[in-house]
DRENTORKOL-3810 file (N, C-alpha, C; in nm, 4 decimals):
REM DRENTORKOL-3810
@n.u->-0.7046; n.v->1.6168; n.w->0.8581; ca.u->-0.6658; ca.v->1.7123; ca.w->0.7562; c.u->-0.6044; c.v->1.6418; c.w->0.6350
@n.u->-0.5264; n.v->1.5380; n.w->0.6605; ca.u->-0.4620; ca.v->1.4675; ca.w->0.5493; c.u->-0.5663; c.v->1.3963; c.w->0.4636
@n.u->-0.6640; n.v->1.3326; n.w->0.5269; ca.u->-0.7668; ca.v->1.2645; ca.w->0.4474; c.u->-0.8487; c.v->1.3658; c.w->0.3680
@n.u->-0.8769; n.v->1.4807; n.w->0.4250; ca.u->-0.9465; ca.v->1.5875; ca.w->0.3518; c.u->-0.8674; c.v->1.6276; c.w->0.2280
@n.u->-0.7398; n.v->1.6507; n.w->0.2462; ca.u->-0.6536; ca.v->1.6927; ca.w->0.1356; c.u->-0.6502; c.v->1.5870; c.w->0.0246
@n.u->-0.6340; n.v->1.4607; n.w->0.0630; ca.u->-0.6288; ca.v->1.3530; ca.w->-0.0365; c.u->-0.7591; c.v->1.3437; c.w->-0.1154
@n.u->-0.8709; n.v->1.3475; n.w->-0.0452; ca.u->-1.0008; ca.v->1.3324; ca.w->-0.1108; c.u->-1.0326; c.v->1.4522; c.w->-0.2000
@n.u->-0.9944; n.v->1.5701; n.w->-0.1584; ca.u->-1.0206; ca.v->1.6888; ca.w->-0.2407; c.u->-0.9283; c.v->1.6968; c.w->-0.3618
@n.u->-0.8068; n.v->1.6422; n.w->-0.3486; ca.u->-0.7073; ca.v->1.6532; ca.w->-0.4551; c.u->-0.7173; c.v->1.5423; c.w->-0.5600
@n.u->-0.7634; n.v->1.4228; n.w->-0.5218; ca.u->-0.7640; ca.v->1.3082; ca.w->-0.6127; c.u->-0.9038; c.v->1.2508; c.w->-0.6298
@n.u->-0.9341; n.v->1.2067; n.w->-0.7516; ca.u->-1.0628; ca.v->1.1439; ca.w->-0.7805; c.u->-1.0606; c.v->0.9945; c.w->-0.7493
@n.u->-0.9420; n.v->0.9344; n.w->-0.7582; ca.u->-0.9254; ca.v->0.7924; ca.w->-0.7304; c.u->-0.8105; c.v->0.7770; c.w->-0.6303
@n.u->-0.8361; n.v->0.7036; n.w->-0.5222; ca.u->-0.7339; ca.v->0.6771; ca.w->-0.4205; c.u->-0.7237; c.v->0.5256; c.w->-0.4071
@n.u->-0.6004; n.v->0.4746; n.w->-0.4098; ca.u->-0.5768; ca.v->0.3312; ca.w->-0.3986; c.u->-0.4988; c.v->0.3046; c.w->-0.2700
@n.u->-0.5493; n.v->0.2115; n.w->-0.1903; ca.u->-0.4820; ca.v->0.1737; ca.w->-0.0654; c.u->-0.4714; c.v->0.0220; c.w->-0.0563
@n.u->-0.3807; n.v->-0.0241; n.w->0.0289; ca.u->-0.3707; ca.v->-0.1666; ca.w->0.0577; c.u->-0.4852; c.v->-0.2062; c.w->0.1502
@n.u->-0.5429; n.v->-0.3211; n.w->0.1252; ca.u->-0.6478; ca.v->-0.3733; ca.w->0.2119; c.u->-0.5812; c.v->-0.4523; c.w->0.3237
@n.u->-0.5179; n.v->-0.3792; n.w->0.4137; ca.u->-0.4408; ca.v->-0.4405; ca.w->0.5217; c.u->-0.5319; c.v->-0.5013; c.w->0.6277
@n.u->-0.4937; n.v->-0.6136; n.w->0.6780; ca.u->-0.5647; ca.v->-0.6794; ca.w->0.7886; c.u->-0.4965; c.v->-0.6345; c.w->0.9178
@n.u->-0.5363; n.v->-0.5187; n.w->0.9654; ca.u->-0.4695; ca.v->-0.4551; ca.w->1.0790; c.u->-0.4771; c.v->-0.5417; c.w->1.2041
@n.u->-0.5909; n.v->-0.6045; n.w->1.2256; ca.u->-0.6064; ca.v->-0.6902; ca.w->1.3444; c.u->-0.5022; c.v->-0.8019; c.w->1.3426
@n.u->-0.4794; n.v->-0.8626; n.w->1.2264; ca.u->-0.3790; ca.v->-0.9687; ca.w->1.2160; c.u->-0.2378; c.v->-0.9132; c.w->1.2349
@n.u->-0.2132; n.v->-0.7936; n.w->1.1847; ca.u->-0.0801; ca.v->-0.7343; ca.w->1.1953; c.u->-0.0432; c.v->-0.7017; c.w->1.3394
@n.u->-0.1422; n.v->-0.6709; n.w->1.4203; ca.u->-0.1132; ca.v->-0.6347; ca.w->1.5595; c.u->-0.0787; c.v->-0.7570; c.w->1.6449
@n.u->-0.0919; n.v->-0.8760; n.w->1.5870; ca.u->-0.0506; ca.v->-0.9967; ca.w->1.6591; c.u->0.1013; c.v->-1.0081; c.w->1.6658
@n.u->0.1711; n.v->-0.9349; n.w->1.5801; ca.u->0.3171; ca.v->-0.9307; ca.w->1.5835; c.u->0.3557; c.v->-0.8336; c.w->1.6946
@n.u->0.4046; n.v->-0.8849; n.w->1.8050; ca.u->0.4323; ca.v->-0.7997; ca.w->1.9210; c.u->0.5425; c.v->-0.6962; c.w->1.8950
@n.u->0.6233; n.v->-0.7160; n.w->1.7908; ca.u->0.7267; ca.v->-0.6169; ca.w->1.7578; c.u->0.6670; c.v->-0.4946; c.w->1.6879
@n.u->0.5559; n.v->-0.5139; n.w->1.6164; ca.u->0.4963; ca.v->-0.4056; ca.w->1.5380; c.u->0.3672; c.v->-0.3497; c.w->1.5963
@n.u->0.3033; n.v->-0.4222; n.w->1.6850; ca.u->0.1683; ca.v->-0.3880; ca.w->1.7307; c.u->0.1569; c.v->-0.2444; c.w->1.7835
@n.u->0.2448; n.v->-0.2052; n.w->1.8712; ca.u->0.2351; ca.v->-0.0716; ca.w->1.9305; c.u->0.2474; c.v->0.0371; c.w->1.8234
@n.u->0.3417; n.v->0.0211; n.w->1.7329; ca.u->0.3611; ca.v->0.1202; ca.w->1.6266; c.u->0.2389; c.v->0.1282; c.w->1.5356
@n.u->0.1845; n.v->0.0137; n.w->1.5013; ca.u->0.0670; ca.v->0.0100; ca.w->1.4129; c.u->-0.0515; c.v->0.0776; c.w->1.4797
@n.u->-0.0776; n.v->0.0428; n.w->1.6048; ca.u->-0.1915; ca.v->0.1008; ca.w->1.6752; c.u->-0.1730; c.v->0.2503; c.w->1.7008
@n.u->-0.0517; n.v->0.2910; n.w->1.7271; ca.u->-0.0229; ca.v->0.4325; ca.w->1.7519; c.u->-0.0507; c.v->0.5177; c.w->1.6276
@n.u->-0.0318; n.v->0.4601; n.w->1.5102; ca.u->-0.0526; ca.v->0.5343; ca.w->1.3860; c.u->-0.1997; c.v->0.5434; c.w->1.3461
@n.u->-0.2853; n.v->0.4679; n.w->1.4084; ca.u->-0.4306; ca.v->0.4702; ca.w->1.3826; c.u->-0.4645; c.v->0.4426; c.w->1.2368
@n.u->-0.4038; n.v->0.3388; n.w->1.1804; ca.u->-0.4287; ca.v->0.3052; ca.w->1.0402; c.u->-0.5764; c.v->0.2767; c.w->1.0141
@n.u->-0.6404; n.v->0.2084; n.w->1.1063; ca.u->-0.7820; ca.v->0.1760; ca.w->1.0890; c.u->-0.8688; c.v->0.3004; c.w->1.0827
@n.u->-0.8433; n.v->0.3952; n.w->1.1704; ca.u->-0.9200; ca.v->0.5203; ca.w->1.1721; c.u->-0.8954; c.v->0.5997; c.w->1.0440
@n.u->-0.7706; n.v->0.6023; n.w->0.9990; ca.u->-0.7361; ca.v->0.6727; ca.w->0.8755; c.u->-0.8155; c.v->0.6143; c.w->0.7583
@n.u->-0.8215; n.v->0.4820; n.w->0.7513; ca.u->-0.8955; ca.v->0.4162; ca.w->0.6440; c.u->-1.0446; c.v->0.4478; c.w->0.6522
@n.u->-1.1009; n.v->0.4424; n.w->0.7733; ca.u->-1.2425; ca.v->0.4751; ca.w->0.7919; c.u->-1.2730; c.v->0.6159; c.w->0.7422
@n.u->-1.1862; n.v->0.7094; n.w->0.7769; ca.u->-1.2071; ca.v->0.8486; ca.w->0.7355; c.u->-1.1992; c.v->0.8624; c.w->0.5836
@n.u->-1.1036; n.v->0.7936; n.w->0.5224; ca.u->-1.0940; ca.v->0.7956; ca.w->0.3759; c.u->-1.2209; c.v->0.7394; c.w->0.3129
@n.u->-1.2708; n.v->0.6299; n.w->0.3675; ca.u->-1.3900; ca.v->0.5653; ca.w->0.3121; c.u->-1.5105; c.v->0.6582; c.w->0.3152
@n.u->-1.5386; n.v->0.7191; n.w->0.4297; ca.u->-1.6593; ca.v->0.8007; ca.w->0.4362; c.u->-1.6437; c.v->0.9320; c.w->0.3607
@n.u->-1.5237; n.v->0.9860; n.w->0.3545; ca.u->-1.5036; ca.v->1.1110; ca.w->0.2808; c.u->-1.5096; c.v->1.0874; c.w->0.1300
@n.u->-1.4579; n.v->0.9751; n.w->0.0844; ca.u->-1.4693; ca.v->0.9424; ca.w->-0.0583; c.u->-1.6159; c.v->0.9267; c.w->-0.0970
@n.u->-1.6914; n.v->0.8599; n.w->-0.0120; ca.u->-1.8343; ca.v->0.8416; ca.w->-0.0378; c.u->-1.9055; c.v->0.9774; c.w->-0.0396
@n.u->-1.8737; n.v->1.0619; n.w->0.0571; ca.u->-1.9372; ca.v->1.1932; ca.w->0.0699; c.u->-1.9116; c.v->1.2812; c.w->-0.0517
@n.u->-1.7880; n.v->1.2795; n.w->-0.1040; ca.u->-1.7507; ca.v->1.3670; ca.w->-0.2152; c.u->-1.7571; c.v->1.2979; c.w->-0.3517
@n.u->-1.8068; n.v->1.1744; n.w->-0.3554; ca.u->-1.8209; ca.v->1.1034; ca.w->-0.4821; c.u->-1.6890; c.v->1.0615; c.w->-0.5443
@n.u->-1.5904; n.v->1.0338; n.w->-0.4620; ca.u->-1.4593; ca.v->0.9895; ca.w->-0.5100; c.u->-1.4513; c.v->0.8373; c.w->-0.5020
@n.u->-1.3524; n.v->0.7803; n.w->-0.5673; ca.u->-1.3367; ca.v->0.6350; ca.w->-0.5720; c.u->-1.2216; c.v->0.5925; c.w->-0.4814
@n.u->-1.2503; n.v->0.5006; n.w->-0.3902; ca.u->-1.1475; ca.v->0.4417; ca.w->-0.3043; c.u->-1.1364; c.v->0.2951; c.w->-0.3416
@n.u->-1.0183; n.v->0.2550; n.w->-0.3856; ca.u->-0.9943; ca.v->0.1170; ca.w->-0.4256; c.u->-0.9022; c.v->0.0520; c.w->-0.3228
@n.u->-0.9444; n.v->-0.0639; n.w->-0.2739; ca.u->-0.8632; ca.v->-0.1391; ca.w->-0.1779; c.u->-0.8082; c.v->-0.2620; c.w->-0.2497
@n.u->-0.6764; n.v->-0.2769; n.w->-0.2484; ca.u->-0.6147; ca.v->-0.3906; ca.w->-0.3180; c.u->-0.5493; c.v->-0.4857; c.w->-0.2189
@n.u->-0.5423; n.v->-0.6100; n.w->-0.2596; ca.u->-0.4755; ca.v->-0.7122; ca.w->-0.1805; c.u->-0.3255; c.v->-0.6800; c.w->-0.1769
@n.u->-0.2661; n.v->-0.6710; n.w->-0.0584; ca.u->-0.1249; ca.v->-0.6329; ca.w->-0.0499; c.u->-0.0264; c.v->-0.7458; c.w->-0.0820
@n.u->-0.0765; n.v->-0.8651; n.w->-0.1135; ca.u->0.0113; ca.v->-0.9804; ca.w->-0.1368; c.u->0.1110; c.v->-0.9535; c.w->-0.2489
@n.u->0.2361; n.v->-0.9750; n.w->-0.2192; ca.u->0.3483; ca.v->-0.9697; ca.w->-0.3138; c.u->0.3799; c.v->-0.8297; c.w->-0.3685
@n.u->0.3216; n.v->-0.7252; n.w->-0.3147; ca.u->0.3458; ca.v->-0.5918; ca.w->-0.3717; c.u->0.4894; c.v->-0.5447; c.w->-0.3549
@n.u->0.5590; n.v->-0.5929; n.w->-0.2519; ca.u->0.6974; ca.v->-0.5486; ca.w->-0.2341; c.u->0.7983; c.v->-0.6420; c.w->-0.2996
@n.u->0.7535; n.v->-0.7567; n.w->-0.3489; ca.u->0.8487; ca.v->-0.8491; ca.w->-0.4094; c.u->0.8397; c.v->-0.8562; c.w->-0.5611
@n.u->0.7334; n.v->-0.8002; n.w->-0.6188; ca.u->0.7203; ca.v->-0.7961; ca.w->-0.7643; c.u->0.7873; c.v->-0.6696; c.w->-0.8162
@n.u->0.8713; n.v->-0.6841; n.w->-0.9169; ca.u->0.9393; ca.v->-0.5697; ca.w->-0.9760; c.u->0.8366; c.v->-0.4844; c.w->-1.0502
@n.u->0.8297; n.v->-0.3568; n.w->-1.0169; ca.u->0.7331; ca.v->-0.2680; ca.w->-1.0811; c.u->0.7733; c.v->-0.2320; c.w->-1.2238
@n.u->0.8952; n.v->-0.2628; n.w->-1.2629; ca.u->0.9415; ca.v->-0.2351; ca.w->-1.4001; c.u->0.9087; c.v->-0.3501; c.w->-1.4947
@n.u->0.9448; n.v->-0.4743; n.w->-1.4553; ca.u->0.9270; ca.v->-0.5879; ca.w->-1.5472; c.u->0.8147; c.v->-0.6824; c.w->-1.5060
@n.u->0.7638; n.v->-0.6692; n.w->-1.3823; ca.u->0.6522; ca.v->-0.7509; ca.w->-1.3368; c.u->0.6883; c.v->-0.8893; c.w->-1.2865
@n.u->0.8154; n.v->-0.9192; n.w->-1.2742; ca.u->0.8587; ca.v->-1.0517; ca.w->-1.2289; c.u->0.8596; c.v->-1.0577; c.w->-1.0755
@n.u->0.8248; n.v->-1.1742; n.w->-1.0233; ca.u->0.8305; ca.v->-1.1983; ca.w->-0.8788; c.u->0.9759; c.v->-1.2287; c.w->-0.8432
@n.u->1.0334; n.v->-1.1461; n.w->-0.7582; ca.u->1.1752; ca.v->-1.1606; ca.w->-0.7236; c.u->1.1969; c.v->-1.2365; c.w->-0.5928
@n.u->1.0918; n.v->-1.2898; n.w->-0.5362; ca.u->1.1034; ca.v->-1.3713; ca.w->-0.4160; c.u->1.0901; c.v->-1.2935; c.w->-0.2869
@n.u->1.0667; n.v->-1.3670; n.w->-0.1817; ca.u->1.0474; ca.v->-1.3083; ca.w->-0.0485; c.u->1.1767; c.v->-1.2465; c.w->0.0024
@n.u->1.1606; n.v->-1.1328; n.w->0.0693; ca.u->1.2748; ca.v->-1.0632; ca.w->0.1284; c.u->1.2426; c.v->-1.0302; c.w->0.2735
@n.u->1.3401; n.v->-1.0401; n.w->0.3619; ca.u->1.3137; ca.v->-1.0007; ca.w->0.5005; c.u->1.2871; c.v->-0.8496; c.w->0.5085
@n.u->1.2159; n.v->-0.8082; n.w->0.6118; ca.u->1.1831; ca.v->-0.6657; ca.w->0.6282; c.u->1.3065; c.v->-0.5773; c.w->0.6371
@n.u->1.4186; n.v->-0.6347; n.w->0.6746; ca.u->1.5420; ca.v->-0.5568; ca.w->0.6850; c.u->1.5961; c.v->-0.5147; c.w->0.5476
@n.u->1.5518; n.v->-0.5798; n.w->0.4411; ca.u->1.5950; ca.v->-0.5431; ca.w->0.3052; c.u->1.5083; c.v->-0.4274; c.w->0.2579
@n.u->1.5655; n.v->-0.3079; n.w->0.2555; ca.u->1.4902; ca.v->-0.1881; ca.w->0.2184; c.u->1.5110; c.v->-0.1497; c.w->0.0721
@n.u->1.6209; n.v->-0.1930; n.w->0.0116; ca.u->1.6482; ca.v->-0.1671; ca.w->-0.1292; c.u->1.6969; c.v->-0.2963; c.w->-0.1920
@n.u->1.6671; n.v->-0.3136; n.w->-0.3206; ca.u->1.7094; ca.v->-0.4348; ca.w->-0.3903; c.u->1.7148; c.v->-0.4099; c.w->-0.5400
@n.u->1.7885; n.v->-0.4967; n.w->-0.6088; ca.u->1.8001; ca.v->-0.4903; ca.w->-0.7541; c.u->1.7266; c.v->-0.6102; c.w->-0.8127
@n.u->1.6471; n.v->-0.5859; n.w->-0.9153; ca.u->1.5746; ca.v->-0.6935; ca.w->-0.9820; c.u->1.6749; c.v->-0.7819; c.w->-1.0565
@n.u->1.6729; n.v->-0.9115; n.w->-1.0311; ca.u->1.7667; ca.v->-1.0004; ca.w->-1.1008; c.u->1.7322; c.v->-1.0198; c.w->-1.2486
@n.u->1.6131; n.v->-0.9793; n.w->-1.2888; ca.u->1.5688; ca.v->-0.9976; ca.w->-1.4269; c.u->1.5982; c.v->-0.8761; c.w->-1.5145
@n.u->1.5557; n.v->-0.7575; n.w->-1.4689; ca.u->1.5740; ca.v->-0.6375; ca.w->-1.5523; c.u->1.6799; c.v->-0.5425; c.w->-1.4972
@n.u->1.7378; n.v->-0.5761; n.w->-1.3804; ca.u->1.8456; ca.v->-0.4994; ca.w->-1.3164; c.u->1.8014; c.v->-0.3630; c.w->-1.2616
@n.u->1.6699; n.v->-0.3383; n.w->-1.2539; ca.u->1.6206; ca.v->-0.2114; ca.w->-1.1979; c.u->1.6481; c.v->-0.2084; c.w->-1.0475
@n.u->1.6858; n.v->-0.0915; n.w->-0.9964; ca.u->1.7102; ca.v->-0.0735; ca.w->-0.8535; c.u->1.5817; c.v->-0.0215; c.w->-0.7894
@n.u->1.5423; n.v->-0.0806; n.w->-0.6772; ca.u->1.4160; ca.v->-0.0442; ca.w->-0.6128; c.u->1.4341; c.v->-0.0115; c.w->-0.4656
@n.u->1.3605; n.v->0.0882; n.w->-0.4209; ca.u->1.3337; ca.v->0.1100; ca.w->-0.2792; c.u->1.2102; c.v->0.0253; c.w->-0.2512
@n.u->1.2143; n.v->-0.0550; n.w->-0.1490; ca.u->1.1062; ca.v->-0.1493; ca.w->-0.1200; c.u->0.9696; c.v->-0.0815; c.w->-0.1137
@n.u->0.9589; n.v->0.0296; n.w->-0.0407; ca.u->0.8304; ca.v->0.0954; ca.w->-0.0210; c.u->0.7805; c.v->0.1647; c.w->-0.1476
@n.u->0.8694; n.v->0.2271; n.w->-0.2207; ca.u->0.8284; ca.v->0.2944; ca.w->-0.3450; c.u->0.7849; c.v->0.1910; c.w->-0.4480
@n.u->0.8598; n.v->0.0813; n.w->-0.4592; ca.u->0.8222; ca.v->-0.0257; ca.w->-0.5510; c.u->0.6843; c.v->-0.0800; c.w->-0.5152
@n.u->0.6608; n.v->-0.1043; n.w->-0.3868; ca.u->0.5309; ca.v->-0.1568; ca.w->-0.3428; c.u->0.4195; c.v->-0.0574; c.w->-0.3737
@n.u->0.4442; n.v->0.0715; n.w->-0.3524; ca.u->0.3391; ca.v->0.1708; ca.w->-0.3786; c.u->0.3045; c.v->0.1778; c.w->-0.5270
@n.u->0.4033; n.v->0.1620; n.w->-0.6136; ca.u->0.3771; ca.v->0.1594; ca.w->-0.7574; c.u->0.2927; c.v->0.0374; c.w->-0.7923
@n.u->0.3286; n.v->-0.0779; n.w->-0.7350; ca.u->0.2521; ca.v->-0.2002; ca.w->-0.7610; c.u->0.1094; c.v->-0.1894; c.w->-0.7077
@n.u->0.0910; n.v->-0.1266; n.w->-0.5933; ca.u->-0.0428; ca.v->-0.1074; ca.w->-0.5364; c.u->-0.1259; c.v->-0.0195; c.w->-0.6288
@n.u->-0.0674; n.v->0.0890; n.w->-0.6768; ca.u->-0.1385; ca.v->0.1775; ca.w->-0.7685; c.u->-0.1764; c.v->0.1036; c.w->-0.8967
@n.u->-0.0833; n.v->0.0276; n.w->-0.9537; ca.u->-0.1113; ca.v->-0.0463; ca.w->-1.0769; c.u->-0.2221; c.v->-0.1496; c.w->-1.0563
@n.u->-0.2202; n.v->-0.2192; n.w->-0.9426; ca.u->-0.3260; ca.v->-0.3163; ca.w->-0.9116; c.u->-0.4619; c.v->-0.2461; c.w->-0.9002
@n.u->-0.4612; n.v->-0.1321; n.w->-0.8334; ca.u->-0.5849; ca.v->-0.0578; ca.w->-0.8146; c.u->-0.6413; c.v->-0.0053; c.w->-0.9455
@n.u->-0.5563; n.v->0.0517; n.w->-1.0289; ca.u->-0.6033; ca.v->0.1055; ca.w->-1.1571; c.u->-0.6524; c.v->-0.0062; c.w->-1.2476
@n.u->-0.5956; n.v->-0.1258; n.w->-1.2350; ca.u->-0.6428; ca.v->-0.2399; ca.w->-1.3133; c.u->-0.7848; c.v->-0.2813; c.w->-1.2733
@n.u->-0.8258; n.v->-0.2451; n.w->-1.1529; ca.u->-0.9606; ca.v->-0.2780; ca.w->-1.1055; c.u->-1.0666; c.v->-0.1805; c.w->-1.1553
@n.u->-1.0242; n.v->-0.0671; n.w->-1.2057; ca.u->-1.1219; ca.v->0.0326; ca.w->-1.2530; c.u->-1.2001; c.v->-0.0157; c.w->-1.3741
END
């Protein structure tokens, strides 16, 4: 139902091109990743976008959570436990996931 809603509501959808098989090698995350069925979700998005003539853009996830979405500077690697941070360059405050999603969208739109 969620993939149907996304495809019907948006003409362009941008996702991270995650290497799920590699991610499941981390024994701390594997069960959670597999339980969420990320691979199946992506497959469904792909075929539904094709069916309805929508655009699905897959972007490389490298550095999306460490680049400031306001100024574009690389702020360095952060452990997964760091969920919020301030950019040392422009002083913008970021939620790690929201910042990454903005960067993913910007990368995807740049590919259009």
